[in-house]
C-alpha positions as CSV (number, residue, x, y, z in Angstrom):
1,X,-17.2,17.7,-23.1
2,X,-14.9,19.6,-20.7
3,X,-13.4,18.5,-17.4
4,X,-11.0,19.4,-14.6
5,X,-8.1,17.8,-12.8
6,X,-6.1,19.2,-9.9
7,X,-2.4,18.7,-9.5
8,X,-0.5,20.2,-6.5
9,X,2.3,22.5,-7.6
10,X,3.5,23.4,-4.1
11,X,2.2,23.7,-0.5
12,X,0.2,26.8,-1.1
13,X,-1.0,26.7,-4.7
14,X,-3.3,24.4,-6.7
15,X,-3.3,24.5,-10.5
16,X,-6.4,23.7,-12.4
17,X,-6.5,22.5,-16.0
18,X,-9.4,22.7,-18.3
19,X,-9.6,20.9,-21.6
20,X,-12.2,21.7,-24.2
21,X,-12.3,21.4,-27.9
22,X,-8.7,20.3,-28.0
23,X,-7.5,23.4,-26.0
24,X,-5.9,23.3,-22.6
25,X,-6.2,26.4,-20.4
26,X,-4.5,26.9,-17.1
27,X,-5.2,29.0,-14.1
28,X,-4.2,29.1,-10.4
29,X,-6.5,29.1,-7.4
30,X,-5.5,29.6,-3.8
31,X,-6.7,26.7,-1.6
32,X,-8.3,27.0,1.8
33,X,-8.2,24.5,4.7
34,X,-11.5,23.1,5.7
35,X,-11.9,20.3,8.3
36,X,-8.3,19.2,7.6
37,X,-8.9,19.0,3.8
38,X,-7.6,21.1,1.0
39,X,-10.4,22.9,-0.8
40,X,-10.1,25.2,-3.8
41,X,-11.7,28.6,-3.3
42,X,-13.8,28.5,-6.4
43,X,-16.9,26.3,-5.9
44,X,-17.2,25.3,-9.6
45,X,-13.7,23.6,-9.5
46,X,-14.2,19.9,-8.7
47,X,-11.8,17.1,-9.5
48,X,-12.8,15.4,-12.8
49,X,-11.4,12.0,-13.2
50,X,-11.5,11.9,-17.0
51,X,-11.9,14.5,-19.8
52,X,-14.7,13.3,-22.0
53,X,-13.5,10.8,-24.6
54,X,-10.2,12.5,-25.3
55,X,-8.2,10.7,-22.6
56,X,-6.4,11.9,-19.5
57,X,-4.9,15.4,-19.2
58,X,-1.2,14.4,-19.3
59,X,1.1,12.1,-21.2
60,X,-0.5,8.8,-20.3
61,X,-3.9,7.3,-20.9
62,X,-4.1,5.9,-17.3
63,X,-4.0,7.7,-14.0
64,X,-1.2,5.5,-12.5
65,X,2.1,4.2,-13.9
66,X,2.1,0.8,-12.3
67,X,0.2,-1.6,-10.0
68,X,1.4,-2.7,-6.6
69,X,-0.2,-5.1,-4.2
70,X,-1.2,-2.4,-1.8
71,X,-2.5,-0.2,-4.7
72,X,-4.6,-3.0,-6.1
73,X,-6.0,-4.0,-2.7
74,X,-6.9,-0.3,-1.9
75,X,-8.7,0.0,-5.3
76,X,-10.8,-3.1,-4.7
77,X,-11.5,-2.1,-1.1
78,X,-12.3,1.6,-1.4
79,X,-12.0,3.2,-4.9
80,X,-12.3,6.8,-3.6
81,X,-9.5,6.3,-1.0
82,X,-7.4,4.7,-3.7
83,X,-7.8,7.6,-6.0
84,X,-6.8,10.1,-3.3
85,X,-3.7,8.1,-2.4
86,X,-2.4,6.7,-5.6
87,X,-3.6,9.2,-8.2
88,X,-3.5,12.5,-6.2
89,X,-0.7,11.2,-4.0
90,X,-2.2,12.4,-0.8
91,X,-1.0,10.4,2.2
92,X,-2.8,11.8,5.2
93,X,-4.3,8.8,7.0
94,X,-2.6,8.0,10.4
95,X,-1.4,4.4,10.8
96,X,-2.7,2.1,13.5
97,X,-0.4,1.3,16.5
98,X,-0.5,-2.3,15.3
99,X,0.9,-1.4,11.9
100,X,3.6,0.8,13.5
101,X,4.7,-2.2,15.6
102,X,4.8,-4.4,12.4
103,X,6.9,-1.8,10.6
104,X,9.4,-1.6,13.5
105,X,9.6,-5.4,13.4
106,X,10.4,-5.2,9.7
107,X,13.1,-2.6,10.3
108,X,14.7,-4.9,12.9
109,X,14.6,-8.0,10.6
110,X,15.9,-6.0,7.7
111,X,19.0,-5.2,9.7
112,X,19.3,-8.7,11.3
113,X,19.3,-10.4,7.9
114,X,21.9,-7.8,6.7
115,X,24.3,-9.2,9.3
116,X,23.8,-6.9,12.3
117,X,23.7,-8.4,15.9
118,X,20.3,-9.2,17.5
119,X,20.6,-6.6,20.2
120,X,21.4,-3.9,17.7
121,X,18.6,-4.8,15.4
122,X,16.1,-4.6,18.3
123,X,17.4,-1.2,19.1
124,X,17.1,0.0,15.5
125,X,13.5,-1.1,15.4
126,X,12.8,0.7,18.6
127,X,14.5,3.8,17.3
128,X,12.3,3.7,14.2
129,X,9.2,3.5,16.3
130,X,10.2,6.4,18.6
131,X,10.9,8.5,15.5
132,X,7.3,8.2,14.3
133,X,5.5,11.5,15.2
134,X,2.2,11.5,17.0
135,X,0.2,12.9,14.1
136,X,1.1,9.8,12.0
137,X,-0.4,7.5,14.6
138,X,-4.1,6.8,15.1
139,X,-4.3,6.7,18.9
140,X,-8.1,6.1,18.9
141,X,-9.6,7.2,22.2
142,X,-6.2,8.3,23.6
143,X,-6.4,12.1,23.2
144,X,-4.3,13.6,26.0
145,X,-0.5,13.6,26.1
146,X,-0.5,11.3,29.0
147,X,-2.8,8.8,27.3
148,X,-0.7,8.9,24.1
149,X,2.5,8.4,26.1
150,X,0.9,5.4,27.8
151,X,-0.2,4.0,24.4
152,X,3.4,4.4,23.0
153,X,4.8,2.5,26.0
154,X,2.3,-0.3,25.3
155,X,3.4,-0.3,21.6
156,X,7.1,-0.5,22.7
157,X,6.4,-3.5,25.0
158,X,4.4,-5.2,22.2
159,X,7.3,-4.6,19.8
160,X,10.0,-5.8,22.2
161,X,8.0,-9.0,22.9
162,X,7.2,-9.8,19.3
163,X,10.8,-9.2,17.9
164,X,12.2,-11.4,20.7
165,X,9.7,-14.1,19.8
166,X,11.0,-14.0,16.3
167,X,14.7,-13.8,17.1
168,X,14.6,-16.5,19.8
169,X,14.9,-19.1,17.0
170,X,15.1,-17.1,13.8
171,X,14.8,-18.9,10.5
172,X,18.1,-19.3,8.6
173,X,18.5,-18.5,5.0
174,X,21.2,-17.9,2.4
175,X,20.2,-14.3,1.8
176,X,20.7,-12.7,-1.6
177,X,18.7,-9.5,-1.1
178,X,17.0,-7.6,1.7
179,X,14.1,-5.2,1.1
180,X,14.4,-5.7,-2.7
181,X,12.4,-3.1,-4.5
182,X,11.7,-3.9,-8.2
183,X,9.5,-3.0,-11.2
184,X,8.6,-5.5,-13.9
185,X,6.8,-5.3,-17.2
186,X,4.9,-8.5,-17.8
187,X,3.8,-9.8,-21.2
188,X,0.0,-9.5,-21.5
189,X,-0.4,-7.0,-18.7
190,X,-1.2,-3.3,-19.5
191,X,0.8,-1.8,-16.7
192,X,4.1,-2.8,-15.0
193,X,4.0,-4.4,-11.5
194,X,5.9,-3.1,-8.5
195,X,6.8,-4.9,-5.3
196,X,9.1,-4.9,-2.3
197,X,10.4,-8.3,-1.1
198,X,11.5,-8.6,2.5
199,X,14.0,-11.3,1.7
200,X,15.2,-13.0,-1.5
201,X,17.1,-16.2,-0.6
202,X,18.6,-19.2,-2.4
203,X,15.9,-21.9,-2.7
204,X,16.5,-25.0,-0.6
205,X,14.4,-27.1,-3.0
206,X,15.8,-25.9,-6.3
207,X,19.5,-25.0,-6.7
208,X,18.8,-22.9,-9.8
209,X,16.0,-20.9,-8.2
210,X,15.3,-18.3,-5.5
211,X,12.6,-18.1,-2.9
212,X,10.9,-15.0,-1.5
213,X,10.4,-14.5,2.2
214,X,7.7,-12.2,3.6
215,X,7.5,-11.3,7.3
216,X,4.2,-10.6,9.0
217,X,3.6,-9.6,12.7
218,X,0.1,-10.6,13.5
219,X,-2.4,-10.7,16.3
220,X,-3.7,-14.1,15.2
221,X,-2.4,-16.7,12.8
222,X,-4.1,-16.7,9.4
223,X,-6.8,-19.3,9.2
224,X,-6.6,-20.4,5.5
225,X,-2.8,-20.3,5.2
226,X,-1.6,-20.7,1.6
227,X,-5.2,-20.8,0.4
228,X,-5.6,-17.2,1.5
229,X,-6.3,-15.1,-1.6
230,X,-4.4,-12.1,-0.1
231,X,-1.2,-14.2,0.2
232,X,-1.5,-15.5,-3.4
233,X,-2.0,-12.1,-5.0
234,X,0.9,-10.6,-3.0
235,X,3.1,-13.7,-3.9
236,X,2.5,-13.2,-7.7
237,X,3.4,-9.5,-7.5
238,X,6.7,-10.5,-5.8
239,X,7.2,-13.4,-8.2
240,X,7.3,-11.2,-11.3
241,X,9.4,-8.4,-9.8
242,X,12.0,-10.7,-8.2
243,X,12.3,-12.8,-11.5
244,X,12.9,-9.5,-13.4
245,X,15.5,-8.2,-10.8
246,X,17.5,-11.4,-10.3
247,X,17.0,-13.0,-13.7
248,X,16.5,-16.4,-12.0
249,X,13.6,-18.8,-11.7
250,X,11.4,-18.0,-8.6
251,X,10.2,-21.2,-6.9
252,X,8.4,-20.4,-3.7
253,X,6.8,-17.6,-1.6
254,X,7.3,-18.2,2.1
255,X,5.2,-16.3,4.6
256,X,6.6,-16.2,8.1
257,X,4.0,-15.1,10.6
258,X,5.0,-14.0,14.1
259,X,2.2,-13.8,16.7
260,X,2.8,-10.7,18.8
261,X,1.0,-12.0,21.9
262,X,2.3,-15.1,23.8
263,X,0.5,-18.3,22.9
264,X,-1.7,-19.5,25.7
265,X,-0.3,-23.1,25.8
266,X,3.3,-22.2,25.1
267,X,3.2,-23.1,21.4
268,X,5.6,-21.7,18.8
269,X,5.2,-18.0,18.0
270,X,6.2,-18.5,14.4
271,X,4.1,-20.1,11.7
272,X,5.2,-20.7,8.1
273,X,3.1,-20.9,4.9
274,X,4.7,-21.9,1.6
275,X,3.3,-21.1,-1.8
276,X,5.0,-23.2,-4.5
277,X,4.6,-21.4,-7.8
278,X,4.6,-24.6,-9.7
279,X,1.2,-25.3,-8.3
280,X,-0.3,-21.9,-9.1
281,X,-1.2,-22.1,-12.8
282,X,-4.9,-21.3,-12.2
283,X,-3.9,-18.5,-9.7
284,X,-1.6,-16.9,-12.3
285,X,-4.4,-16.9,-14.9
286,X,-6.8,-15.3,-12.3
287,X,-4.2,-12.7,-11.4
288,X,-3.7,-11.6,-15.0
289,X,-7.5,-11.4,-15.4
290,X,-7.8,-9.3,-12.2
291,X,-5.0,-6.9,-13.3
292,X,-6.5,-6.4,-16.8
293,X,-10.0,-5.9,-15.4
294,X,-8.8,-3.4,-12.8
295,X,-6.8,-1.5,-15.4
296,X,-9.8,-1.4,-17.7
297,X,-11.9,-0.1,-14.9
298,X,-9.6,2.8,-14.0
299,X,-9.2,3.6,-17.7
300,X,-12.8,4.4,-18.4
301,X,-14.7,7.5,-17.4
302,X,-16.1,6.7,-14.0
303,X,-17.0,8.0,-10.5
304,X,-14.8,6.9,-7.6
305,X,-17.2,6.0,-4.7
306,X,-16.4,5.7,-1.0
307,X,-16.7,2.6,1.1
308,X,-17.9,3.6,4.6
309,X,-17.5,0.1,5.9
310,X,-13.7,0.1,5.1
311,X,-12.1,-0.3,8.5
312,X,-9.0,1.7,7.4
313,X,-10.2,4.7,5.5
314,X,-14.0,4.4,5.4
315,X,-14.8,7.6,7.4
316,X,-12.2,9.7,5.6
317,X,-13.4,8.6,2.2
318,X,-17.0,9.3,3.0
319,X,-16.0,12.8,4.3
320,X,-14.3,13.5,0.9
321,X,-17.4,12.2,-0.9
322,X,-19.7,14.4,1.2
323,X,-17.6,17.5,0.4
324,X,-17.5,16.6,-3.3
325,X,-13.7,16.8,-3.5
326,X,-12.8,13.8,-5.7
327,X,-14.5,12.0,-8.6
328,X,-17.6,14.1,-8.7
329,X,-19.3,14.7,-12.0
330,X,-19.3,18.3,-13.2
331,X,-22.5,19.7,-14.5
332,X,-22.2,21.4,-17.8
333,X,-23.3,24.8,-16.5
334,X,-20.5,24.7,-13.9
335,X,-17.9,23.7,-16.4
336,X,-18.9,26.4,-18.8
337,X,-19.1,29.1,-16.2
């Protein structure tokens, strides 16, 4: 059985690879732009996820080199959008204003916990936000320059309010690392794990151990707290990577939520959730099972289907599916033509 896979070589060329009877042939096709999407000029060239039963075209048997929390969540939420982003490495979905505000808050706190004064950290977060170009922001119904400018002003006010809420009484830590990026190979898991930890701090409950702190700027506080599956999965990604990086026991994962809008009755704008890894034996077992199952799923010959109900990339993934750009099965007569 034959198959195709596309790999971008530069901005103007797309190379196609065909593998049949143990032979790999290469040719170049010029892409065309259609509805904002890159299309090859030959109609018979579709992306083929796997080549028969001979494995992937390349040096690995899997389409990715590691799992991250965002990658795993994307795969579970919308397989086709995951394939486009994490396999083909196409990052073309604009971010929501809310996520830009959250990133600016993260930039500010990154500098604050690195020892910079409050006023300067706020300015650095604002500088980051103002540096994001319009095409990277999903302005929604705001289409004109004036409407976009008004939306940006609203985003800046929201950021200034939220970061001041946080820095009014900021949590204090003995900080060991800020924005710690790490990769870890874990016994029993088929792929390494990758994570970024906002803060790694000395644990207050175990002198031998470290804690991980994660900042979140939210519209509403999380309802389930530490029982929220999303928190637990993220926590375990960070657990393994921080343990590998610092070579120390990791005791807790601390989520600090900051509510961006002012509380109606004047309550605190920060809420803390603590996951103690000593109490997570069942969660670790479930996490290992999930990683293994997801890896097995991407390792088999399969179609990557869209999820139109995905609030982040539903429409885009369905457009890709409609045009037949990714994960579409190639008919034998097209392959052999």
